[in-house]
C-alpha positions in Angstrom: -0.1 -0.1 0.0 2.7 2.2 1.0 4.7 1.7 -2.4 1.5 2.3 -4.3 1.0 5.7 -2.8 4.5 6.7 -3.4 4.1 5.5 -7.2 0.9 7.6 -7.4 2.4 10.7 -5.8 5.5 10.6 -8.0 3.1 10.1 -11.2 1.2 13.2 -10.1 4.2 15.4 -9.5 5.4 14.5 -13.1 2.2 15.2 -14.6 2.3 18.6 -12.9 5.8 19.2 -14.1 4.8 18.2 -17.7 1.8 20.6 -17.7 4.0 23.3 -16.3 6.4 22.8 -19.3 3.8 22.6 -21.8 2.2 25.9 -20.6 5.6 27.6 -20.6 6.3 26.6 -24.4 2.8 27.5 -25.1 3.4 30.9 -23.7 6.5 31.4 -25.4 5.1 30.4 -28.7 3.0 33.6 -28.6 5.8 36.0 -28.7 6.8 38.1 -31.8 8.8 36.2 -34.4 11.8 38.6 -33.7 12.1 37.6 -30.1 14.4 34.5 -29.1 12.3 32.1 -27.0 15.3 31.6 -24.8 15.3 35.3 -23.9 13.9 35.8 -20.4 14.0 37.8 -17.1 16.0 36.5 -14.0 12.8 36.3 -12.0 10.4 35.5 -15.0 11.3 32.7 -17.6 8.8 34.0 -20.1 9.1 37.8 -19.6 11.1 40.2 -21.4 11.4 44.0 -22.2 12.1 45.8 -25.5 15.6 46.9 -25.6 18.3 46.5 -22.9 17.7 45.4 -19.5 20.1 44.3 -16.6 17.3 41.5 -15.8 17.6 39.8 -19.1 19.0 36.4 -19.0 19.6 33.6 -21.9 17.9 30.2 -20.8 19.4 28.2 -23.8 21.5 26.0 -21.6 18.9 25.7 -18.9 20.6 28.0 -16.0 20.2 31.6 -16.8 23.2 33.3 -18.1 23.6 37.1 -18.2 23.7 39.0 -21.6 25.7 42.0 -22.9 23.7 45.3 -24.1 24.9 44.4 -27.7 23.7 40.7 -27.6 20.2 41.7 -26.3 19.4 44.4 -29.0 21.5 42.8 -32.0 21.0 39.0 -31.5 18.2 38.3 -29.0 15.7 40.7 -30.3 16.5 40.4 -34.0 15.0 38.1 -36.5 18.6 36.6 -37.2 18.7 35.1 -33.4 18.3 31.7 -35.3 22.2 32.1 -36.2 23.1 32.6 -32.5 25.5 29.6 -31.3 23.3 29.6 -27.9 20.2 29.2 -29.5 21.5 26.3 -32.0 22.9 24.6 -29.1 19.7 25.2 -26.8 17.2 23.7 -29.5 19.3 20.5 -29.5 18.2 19.8 -25.8 14.8 20.6 -26.0 12.2 17.7 -26.0 10.6 17.2 -29.5 7.1 18.1 -28.3 8.2 21.3 -26.7 10.4 22.1 -29.9 7.2 21.9 -31.8 5.4 24.3 -29.7 8.1 26.9 -30.6 7.4 26.4 -34.3 4.1 28.6 -34.4 2.2 26.5 -36.8 0.0 28.6 -39.0 -3.6 27.8 -39.4 -4.5 25.6 -42.3 -6.3 27.3 -45.3 -9.8 26.0 -45.2 -10.8 24.1 -48.2 -13.5 25.8 -50.8 -17.2 24.7 -50.2 -18.5 22.0 -52.3 -20.5 22.7 -55.4 -24.3 23.2 -54.7 -26.1 20.8 -57.4 -29.1 22.8 -56.9 -27.7 26.1 -57.8 -26.0 24.8 -61.1 -29.4 23.3 -62.1 -31.0 26.7 -61.4 -28.1 28.4 -63.6 -28.8 26.0 -66.2 -32.6 26.7 -66.2 -31.9 30.4 -66.4 -29.6 30.0 -69.3 -32.4 28.0 -71.4 -34.9 30.9 -70.6 -32.4 33.4 -71.8 -32.0 31.3 -75.0 -35.5 31.2 -75.7 -36.2 34.8 -75.2 -33.3 35.7 -77.6 -34.6 33.4 -80.0 -38.0 35.1 -80.0 -36.3 38.5 -80.3 -34.4 37.4 -83.5 -37.7 36.1 -85.0 -39.7 39.3 -84.3 -36.8 41.5 -85.8 -36.7 39.5 -88.9 -40.4 39.7 -89.5 -40.2 43.3 -89.1 -37.4 43.9 -91.5 -39.2 41.4 -94.1 -42.3 43.8 -94.0 -40.1 46.9 -94.7 -38.3 45.5 -97.5 -41.4 44.4 -99.3 -43.7 47.3 -98.6 -45.1 48.9 -102.0 -47.1 51.8 -100.5 -50.2 49.8 -99.8 -49.1 47.6 -97.1 -48.5 48.2 -93.7 -45.6 50.5 -92.6 -43.9 50.6 -89.3 -44.1 54.0 -87.6 -41.0 56.2 -87.8 -40.2 57.6 -84.2 -39.0 61.2 -84.3 -36.2 61.6 -82.2 -36.6 64.1 -79.1 -33.8 66.6 -78.1 -31.4 65.3 -75.6 -30.2 68.2 -73.2 -26.3 68.1 -73.1 -25.0 66.7 -69.9 -23.8 69.2 -67.1 -20.3 68.4 -66.4 -19.0 70.0 -63.3 -15.1 70.1 -63.3 -13.7 69.9 -59.8 -10.9 72.2 -59.0 -7.4 70.5 -59.6 -5.2 69.7 -56.6 -1.5 69.9 -57.0 0.3 67.0 -55.2 2.3 68.2 -52.1 5.7 66.9 -52.2 6.7 65.5 -49.1 9.9 63.2 -47.8 10.2 59.9 -49.4 10.8 57.1 -46.7 12.7 54.1 -48.0 11.4 50.8 -46.5 13.6 49.8 -43.5 13.7 46.2 -44.7 15.6 47.2 -48.1 18.6 49.0 -46.4 20.8 48.2 -43.4 21.6 50.8 -40.9 25.5 51.9 -41.2 27.5 52.4 -38.0 27.9 55.8 -36.6 31.4 57.2 -37.2 33.3 58.0 -33.9 35.7 60.7 -33.4 39.5 59.9 -33.7 41.7 59.6 -30.7 43.7 62.5 -29.6 46.9 62.7 -27.7 46.2 62.2 -23.9 43.6 59.5 -24.5 43.7 56.1 -22.9 43.9 52.8 -24.9 40.7 50.7 -23.5 40.4 47.6 -25.9 40.1 46.3 -29.5 36.8 45.8 -31.0 35.6 43.7 -34.1 33.0 45.5 -36.6 31.1 43.2 -38.7 28.2 44.0 -41.3 25.2 42.0 -42.7 27.3 39.1 -44.1 28.5 35.8 -43.6 31.6 35.1 -41.7 33.7 32.0 -40.7 34.6 32.0 -36.9 37.3 29.7 -35.3 37.9 28.1 -32.0 41.5 27.6 -30.5 42.4 25.0 -27.7 44.7 25.6 -25.0 47.8 25.1 -27.4 46.6 27.7 -29.9 45.4 25.0 -32.5 42.2 25.4 -34.5 39.9 22.8 -32.9 36.7 24.0 -34.5 35.1 26.3 -36.9 31.6 28.1 -37.2 29.9 29.8 -40.0 27.5 32.4 -39.0 25.7 35.7 -40.4 24.6 39.1 -39.1 21.2 41.0 -40.0 23.0 44.2 -39.1 26.1 45.8 -38.2 27.6 44.4 -34.9 30.4 45.0 -32.7 32.3 43.0 -29.9 35.3 43.2 -27.8 38.3 41.2 -28.9 41.8 40.3 -27.9 44.6 39.3 -30.4 46.4 36.1 -30.1 48.8 34.0 -32.2 47.8 30.5 -33.2 50.1 27.6 -33.4 50.0 28.2 -37.3 51.4 31.6 -36.9 48.1 33.1 -37.8 46.7 36.0 -35.7 43.2 35.4 -34.2 41.1 38.2 -32.7 39.3 36.3 -30.1 35.9 37.7 -28.8 35.6 38.3 -25.1 31.8 39.3 -24.8 28.5 38.3 -26.5 27.1 35.1 -27.7 30.2 34.4 -29.8 32.5 34.8 -26.8 35.7 32.6 -27.5 35.3 32.2 -31.2 38.0 34.2 -33.2 38.2 36.0 -36.6 41.4 35.6 -38.6 42.2 37.7 -41.8 41.4 37.0 -44.6 39.7 33.7 -43.9 36.9 34.8 -41.7 35.6 37.3 -44.1 35.1 41.1 -44.4 35.6 42.2 -41.0 37.4 45.3 -39.4 39.3 45.9 -36.2 39.4 49.1 -34.4 41.4 50.3 -31.2 39.0 52.2 -28.9 40.5 54.9 -26.6 38.7 56.9 -23.7 39.4 60.6 -23.1 40.1 62.2 -19.8 36.4 62.9 -19.6 35.2 59.4 -20.5 34.4 60.2 -24.2 34.8 57.2 -26.6 37.1 57.4 -29.6 38.5 55.1 -31.8 40.6 54.3 -35.1 40.3 51.4 -37.4 43.7 49.4 -38.1 44.7 49.0 -41.7 44.5 45.4 -43.5 48.1 44.7 -43.0 47.9 45.5 -39.3 45.1 42.4 -38.9 48.0 40.0 -39.5 50.2 40.8 -36.7 49.6 40.9 -32.9 49.6 44.8 -32.1 51.2 46.3 -29.1 49.2 45.8 -25.9 48.6 49.6 -25.1 48.8 51.4 -28.4 49.1 55.3 -28.4 47.0 57.5 -30.5 48.3 58.6 -33.7 50.2 61.9 -33.7 
């Protein structure tokens, strides 16, 4: 008896957990399409706010992980979140039925109603009546024409109708309205935003860090092991311009890798020219905290720069 009660309690607890999971994923499936289903708040798995929040967490691996401001706005709340390595890893561990709940199935299109036999029969009847009336009109018109052609003055002649004057229609001309020229707005989906230029460093500024800059394109990233050997590669793309802090390091093959240290791609590196059309800039801070930066030349991407560069004179 005692063992049976334990099994029933365990089954009831599992059923409650299953119902809670289904309710969770059903709620996530109602989100807008550009919001990642793994984005949540620290105290609310299904909650989120538009833009940046210190309470945002990533639940792709189960345990909530903090997110950088750039990751929140450029990945988690953009349609390209499906390319995020965290998202791709997270969907691999979701149970099949829960993954189906995130696919937001569209309502099926209802089939057309079946034809109504009675309506079709009525249309055929109306067609037969119209054909009969048309035949009678042709016969009547032909008889009248025969009488006119054979009339010698003594027969019956058809009366001639005298036309009555028709008043000319009154045409009211509306005043023409000149179109008002206004600004032409290009659709936002046809053009990608460009990064805002920053002021160049000045004498006395302090070097802060290096930063990688990528655009709406496809890139190949690499993962280095503890010995500096490339152990893995990843092909990803971005829907807009994106930036991340990086640190330069030299691999075992002598290539310089710019390893990201924040965001969803932390730990992955860019190497020139194999990774694609990326750029690196050195970020400086003025005495008042103003950010200034300067992009490196292409030939500078293949050498490890000095740790604390100085602004160009």
